[in-house]
C-alpha atoms as a printed R data frame, in Angstrom:
   type eleno elety resid chain resno       x       y      z
1  ATOM     1    CA   MET     A     1 174.390 117.969 46.019
2  ATOM     2    CA   ALA     A     2 177.197 116.284 47.955
3  ATOM     3    CA   HIS     A     3 179.713 118.547 46.207
4  ATOM     4    CA   GLN     A     4 177.838 121.639 47.416
5  ATOM     5    CA   ILE     A     5 177.785 120.307 50.982
6  ATOM     6    CA   LYS     A     6 181.537 119.669 50.862
7  ATOM     7    CA   LEU     A     7 182.097 123.180 49.499
8  ATOM     8    CA   LEU     A     8 180.070 124.718 52.332
9  ATOM     9    CA   MET     A     9 182.052 122.771 54.914
10 ATOM    10    CA   SER     A    10 185.471 123.637 53.411
11 ATOM    11    CA   ASP     A    11 187.738 126.474 54.530
12 ATOM    12    CA   LYS     A    12 187.061 128.473 51.347
13 ATOM    13    CA   ALA     A    13 183.551 129.387 52.465
14 ATOM    14    CA   PHE     A    14 182.144 129.979 55.913
15 ATOM    15    CA   LYS     A    15 182.457 126.829 57.952
16 ATOM    16    CA   LEU     A    16 179.685 124.769 59.446
17 ATOM    17    CA   THR     A    17 181.163 123.461 62.684
18 ATOM    18    CA   GLY     A    18 180.144 120.845 65.190
19 ATOM    19    CA   THR     A    19 176.832 119.080 64.739
20 ATOM    20    CA   VAL     A    20 175.102 120.170 61.550
21 ATOM    21    CA   GLN     A    21 171.355 119.751 61.104
22 ATOM    22    CA   ILE     A    22 170.067 119.330 57.555
23 ATOM    23    CA   ASP     A    23 166.434 119.585 56.516
24 ATOM    24    CA   GLU     A    24 164.860 119.211 53.097
25 ATOM    25    CA   ALA     A    25 161.447 119.970 51.706
26 ATOM    26    CA   TYR     A    26 159.778 119.867 48.312
27 ATOM    27    CA   ILE     A    27 157.690 122.939 47.618
28 ATOM    28    CA   GLY     A    28 155.346 123.402 44.715
29 ATOM    29    CA   MET     A    29 151.904 123.047 43.246
30 ATOM    30    CA   ASN     A    30 149.894 119.901 43.879
31 ATOM    31    CA   LEU     A    31 148.525 118.690 40.554
32 ATOM    32    CA   ALA     A    32 145.359 117.442 42.220
33 ATOM    33    CA   ASN     A    33 144.421 121.109 42.679
34 ATOM    34    CA   LYS     A    34 144.715 121.872 38.959
35 ATOM    35    CA   HIS     A    35 141.862 121.588 36.487
36 ATOM    36    CA   ARG     A    36 141.322 118.175 34.891
37 ATOM    37    CA   LYS     A    37 142.220 119.435 31.379
38 ATOM    38    CA   VAL     A    38 145.464 120.963 32.612
39 ATOM    39    CA   ARG     A    39 146.412 117.727 34.376
40 ATOM    40    CA   ALA     A    40 145.634 115.757 31.201
41 ATOM    41    CA   GLU     A    41 147.956 118.018 29.171
42 ATOM    42    CA   ILE     A    42 150.731 117.628 31.718
43 ATOM    43    CA   TYR     A    43 150.475 113.841 31.728
44 ATOM    44    CA   ALA     A    44 150.192 113.764 27.898
45 ATOM    45    CA   ASN     A    45 153.530 115.599 27.668
46 ATOM    46    CA   GLY     A    46 155.173 112.837 29.698
47 ATOM    47    CA   GLU     A    47 155.642 114.921 32.817
48 ATOM    48    CA   SER     A    48 154.923 113.565 36.259
49 ATOM    49    CA   ARG     A    49 153.298 115.118 39.282
50 ATOM    50    CA   TYR     A    50 156.742 115.678 40.816
51 ATOM    51    CA   ASP     A    51 158.050 117.872 37.980
52 ATOM    52    CA   TYR     A    52 156.404 120.938 39.498
53 ATOM    53    CA   LYS     A    53 158.178 120.670 42.844
54 ATOM    54    CA   THR     A    54 161.404 122.408 43.854
55 ATOM    55    CA   GLY     A    55 163.767 120.878 46.370
56 ATOM    56    CA   VAL     A    56 164.842 123.186 49.195
57 ATOM    57    CA   MET     A    57 167.517 122.352 51.751
58 ATOM    58    CA   GLY     A    58 168.468 124.150 54.958
59 ATOM    59    CA   PHE     A    59 171.639 123.794 57.018
60 ATOM    60    CA   ILE     A    60 172.352 125.011 60.522
61 ATOM    61    CA   SER     A    61 175.267 124.213 62.813
62 ATOM    62    CA   ASP     A    62 175.169 123.791 66.557
63 ATOM    63    CA   ASP     A    63 176.350 127.362 67.111
64 ATOM    64    CA   TYR     A    64 173.385 128.562 64.973
65 ATOM    65    CA   THR     A    65 175.300 129.907 62.015
66 ATOM    66    CA   VAL     A    66 173.828 129.303 58.595
Protein backbone atom coordinates (compact mmCIF):
# COMPACT_ATOMS: atom_id res chain seq x y z
CA MET A 1 0.00 0.00 0.00
CA ALA A 2 2.87 2.38 0.75
CA HIS A 3 4.15 1.89 -2.81
CA GLN A 4 0.79 2.98 -4.22
CA ILE A 5 0.78 6.08 -2.01
CA LYS A 6 4.28 7.00 -3.18
CA LEU A 7 3.21 6.49 -6.80
CA LEU A 8 0.21 8.79 -6.35
CA MET A 9 2.41 11.48 -4.82
CA SER A 10 5.12 11.26 -7.52
CA ASP A 11 5.38 13.48 -10.60
CA LYS A 12 4.37 10.63 -12.93
CA ALA A 13 0.75 10.77 -11.80
CA PHE A 14 -1.36 13.68 -10.65
CA LYS A 15 0.14 15.14 -7.52
CA LEU A 16 -1.42 15.35 -4.10
CA THR A 17 -0.09 18.61 -2.69
CA GLY A 18 -0.07 20.21 0.72
CA THR A 19 -1.88 18.48 3.55
CA VAL A 20 -3.31 15.15 2.45
CA GLN A 21 -6.18 13.52 4.35
CA ILE A 22 -6.41 9.73 4.22
CA ASP A 23 -9.41 7.70 5.31
CA GLU A 24 -9.93 3.96 5.31
CA ALA A 25 -12.94 1.75 5.78
CA TYR A 26 -13.68 -1.96 5.60
CA ILE A 27 -16.88 -2.72 3.73
CA GLY A 28 -18.56 -6.07 3.52
CA MET A 29 -21.02 -8.56 4.92
CA ASN A 30 -21.22 -9.11 8.66
CA LEU A 31 -21.16 -12.85 9.30
CA ALA A 32 -23.49 -12.46 12.27
CA ASN A 33 -26.23 -11.69 9.73
CA LYS A 34 -25.70 -14.96 7.84
CA HIS A 35 -27.51 -18.19 8.62
CA ARG A 36 -25.94 -20.43 11.26
CA LYS A 37 -25.20 -23.24 8.75
CA VAL A 38 -23.46 -20.83 6.38
CA ARG A 39 -21.34 -19.45 9.22
CA ALA A 40 -20.42 -22.99 10.28
CA GLU A 41 -19.25 -23.81 6.73
CA ILE A 42 -17.17 -20.64 6.58
CA TYR A 43 -15.46 -21.36 9.90
CA ALA A 44 -14.97 -25.05 8.95
CA ASN A 45 -13.06 -23.94 5.84
CA GLY A 46 -10.63 -22.01 8.04
CA GLU A 47 -11.86 -18.58 7.00
CA SER A 48 -12.40 -15.81 9.49
CA ARG A 49 -15.10 -13.20 9.81
CA TYR A 50 -12.76 -10.62 8.26
CA ASP A 51 -12.26 -12.51 4.98
CA TYR A 52 -15.48 -11.06 3.58
CA LYS A 53 -14.45 -7.44 4.01
CA THR A 54 -12.80 -5.21 1.40
CA GLY A 55 -10.49 -2.40 2.39
CA VAL A 56 -11.26 0.97 0.80
CA MET A 57 -9.05 4.04 1.08
CA GLY A 58 -9.74 7.64 0.09
CA PHE A 59 -7.26 10.47 -0.41
CA ILE A 60 -7.91 14.18 -0.71
CA SER A 61 -5.46 17.07 -0.66
CA ASP A 62 -6.00 20.48 0.86
CA ASP A 63 -6.92 21.97 -2.52
CA TYR A 64 -9.64 19.27 -2.84
CA THR A 65 -8.18 17.31 -5.71
CA VAL A 66 -8.50 13.55 -5.57
